[in-house]
C-alpha positions in Angstrom: -52.4 77.3 -55.4 -52.1 76.1 -59.0 -49.8 73.4 -57.9 -52.3 72.2 -55.2 -55.1 72.2 -57.7 -53.0 70.1 -60.1 -52.1 67.7 -57.3 -55.7 67.4 -56.3 -56.7 66.7 -59.9 -54.1 64.0 -60.2 -55.2 62.4 -56.9 -58.8 62.3 -57.9 -57.9 60.9 -61.4 -57.6 57.7 -59.3 -61.2 57.9 -58.4 -63.1 55.5 -60.5 -66.8 54.7 -60.8 -67.3 50.9 -60.7 -70.3 48.8 -61.5 -72.4 48.9 -58.4 -72.0 45.8 -56.3 -73.3 44.9 -52.9 -70.8 45.0 -50.1 -69.7 41.4 -49.6 -71.2 39.6 -46.6 -67.9 38.2 -45.5 -67.1 37.6 -41.8 -63.9 39.5 -41.1 -62.0 39.7 -37.8 -62.4 42.9 -35.8 -59.0 44.4 -35.1 -60.0 45.7 -31.8 -61.8 42.8 -30.1 -61.1 39.8 -32.3 -64.7 39.0 -33.0 -66.1 38.3 -36.4 -67.8 41.2 -38.2 -69.7 41.3 -41.5 -68.9 44.4 -43.5 -72.6 45.3 -44.1 -73.0 45.2 -40.3 -69.9 47.4 -39.7 -71.0 50.3 -41.9 -74.2 51.4 -43.6 -74.1 53.7 -46.6 -73.1 56.2 -47.3 -69.7 55.1 -46.0 -66.0 54.9 -46.8 -64.0 51.8 -46.4 -60.3 52.6 -46.2 -58.1 49.6 -47.2 -54.7 50.1 -45.5 -51.5 48.1 -45.0 -48.7 48.1 -42.5 -45.7 50.4 -43.2 -47.9 52.8 -45.2 -47.6 56.4 -44.0 -50.2 57.6 -46.5 -52.6 55.1 -45.0 -52.2 56.7 -41.6 -52.9 60.1 -43.1 -56.0 58.8 -45.0 -57.4 57.1 -41.8 -56.9 60.4 -39.9 -58.5 62.4 -42.6 -61.6 60.2 -42.9 -61.8 60.0 -39.1 -61.9 63.8 -38.9 -64.6 63.9 -41.6 -66.8 61.3 -40.0 -66.5 63.0 -36.6 -67.7 66.3 -38.2 -70.8 64.6 -39.8 -71.5 61.3 -38.1 -75.2 61.3 -39.3 -74.1 61.7 -42.9 -71.2 59.4 -43.3 -69.8 56.2 -41.7 -66.3 54.8 -42.2 -64.2 51.7 -41.3 -60.7 50.6 -41.9 -59.8 47.3 -43.6 -56.3 46.0 -43.1 -54.8 44.2 -46.2 -51.4 42.7 -47.2 -50.2 42.2 -43.6 -51.0 40.8 -40.2 -53.0 41.8 -37.2 -50.1 43.3 -35.2 -49.1 45.4 -38.2 -52.7 46.6 -38.7 -53.0 47.5 -35.0 -49.8 49.5 -35.2 -51.2 51.5 -38.1 -54.5 52.2 -36.2 -52.4 53.2 -33.1 -50.2 55.5 -35.2 -53.3 57.1 -36.8 -54.9 57.6 -33.4 -58.4 56.9 -34.8 -61.5 55.2 -33.3 -62.9 54.0 -36.6 -64.0 50.4 -36.6 -61.5 48.2 -38.3 -61.3 44.6 -39.6 -58.6 42.4 -41.1 -59.3 41.9 -44.8 -59.0 38.5 -46.5 -57.9 37.2 -49.9 -61.6 36.6 -50.7 -62.4 40.3 -49.9 -59.5 41.5 -52.1 -60.8 39.3 -55.0 -64.3 40.6 -54.5 -63.3 44.2 -54.8 -61.1 43.6 -57.8 -57.7 43.7 -56.0 -55.9 46.5 -54.3 -53.1 47.8 -56.5 -51.8 50.3 -53.9 -52.8 51.7 -50.6 -54.6 53.6 -49.3 -57.5 52.4 -51.4 -60.9 53.7 -50.5 -64.3 52.2 -51.4 -67.4 54.4 -51.4 -70.5 52.6 -50.3 -73.8 54.3 -51.3 -77.0 54.5 -49.3 -78.2 51.2 -50.8 -75.1 49.4 -49.4 -73.4 49.1 -52.8 -69.8 49.8 -53.6 -70.0 52.4 -56.4 -66.6 54.1 -56.5 -62.9 53.3 -55.7 -60.4 56.0 -54.8 -56.7 55.1 -55.2 -54.1 56.9 -53.1 -54.3 59.6 -50.4 -57.1 62.1 -50.8 -56.9 65.1 -48.4 -60.1 66.3 -46.7 -60.2 69.5 -48.8 -60.6 67.3 -51.9 -62.6 64.5 -50.4 -65.4 66.7 -49.0 -66.4 68.2 -52.4 -66.1 64.7 -53.9 -68.5 63.4 -51.3 -70.8 66.3 -51.7 -71.2 65.4 -55.4 -72.4 62.0 -54.2 -75.0 63.5 -51.9 -73.0 63.4 -48.7 -73.2 66.8 -46.9 -70.5 67.5 -44.4 -69.4 70.8 -43.0 -66.0 72.2 -43.9 -63.3 71.1 -41.5 -61.0 73.5 -39.6 -57.6 73.8 -41.3 -54.8 71.8 -39.8 -51.2 71.1 -40.9 -51.5 67.3 -41.0 -54.8 65.3 -41.1 
């Protein structure tokens, strides 16, 4: 138990408040149908944007975890995936492996510059009710740690049933 708490603390050390900035109004390619989508049209706050890349097993886990959370409280939280540092076939492989139905788009260099770069994935952006990016979470954050973090930001979701792997 102590080891789990220490690990959770280390993971959430990567959670950083950032100066609130509006979600960029970039047109990004939808990974499911190929149509252009603007991020503000894809999710309304509060929301989580999970930036993921091909060949990232932790990204698969984060996408699954967030998909479980949004399925449990769809009125309280939205989410979408954003593929980075790869190509469309690679992003689609990750979405297929994660077995999620979250909306997902392909990121661009301009998006990466706007969010201040992505040092590692998974990299999650928290979008508040006003549509502003206010926090960034670096690395995998399991649901047991993400739910209390969200609650402290005013997002109420019920506890999830325990599973071996998210």
